[in-house]
C-alpha positions in Angstrom: 78.5 79.8 86.8 78.4 82.9 89.0 76.9 86.1 87.7 79.0 89.0 89.0 77.6 92.5 89.1 79.0 94.6 86.3 81.1 97.6 87.4 79.9 100.8 85.9 82.6 103.4 85.5 80.2 106.3 86.2 79.6 105.2 89.8 82.0 106.0 92.6 83.5 103.0 94.5 82.9 103.1 98.3 86.4 103.2 99.9 87.0 102.9 103.6 88.9 105.9 105.1 92.4 105.0 106.0 93.2 105.2 109.7 96.6 106.9 109.1 95.1 109.5 106.8 92.5 110.4 109.4 95.2 111.0 112.0 97.5 113.1 109.8 95.6 116.5 110.3 96.0 116.1 114.1 99.8 115.6 114.0 100.6 119.2 115.0 98.7 118.6 118.3 99.4 115.0 118.9 103.2 115.0 118.5 104.0 117.8 121.1 101.6 116.2 123.6 103.0 112.7 123.2 106.6 114.2 123.3 105.8 116.0 126.6 104.3 112.9 128.2 107.3 110.9 127.1 109.8 113.5 128.5 107.9 113.5 131.8 108.0 109.7 132.0 111.7 109.6 131.2 112.5 112.3 133.7 110.5 110.5 136.4 112.4 107.2 135.7 115.7 109.1 135.9 114.8 110.7 139.2 113.6 107.3 140.5 116.9 105.6 139.5 119.1 108.4 141.0 
């Protein structure tokens, strides 16, 4: 049979950082920039279609 390594409660488990949690502190900068780029793209499409 296999012999698994025992888990000791005193040791911290290595956990990968979540991608979403790493982006959350940048939201106050990212959202206005992405919104501005989206508005420029939509305005350029509206001008092109007119």
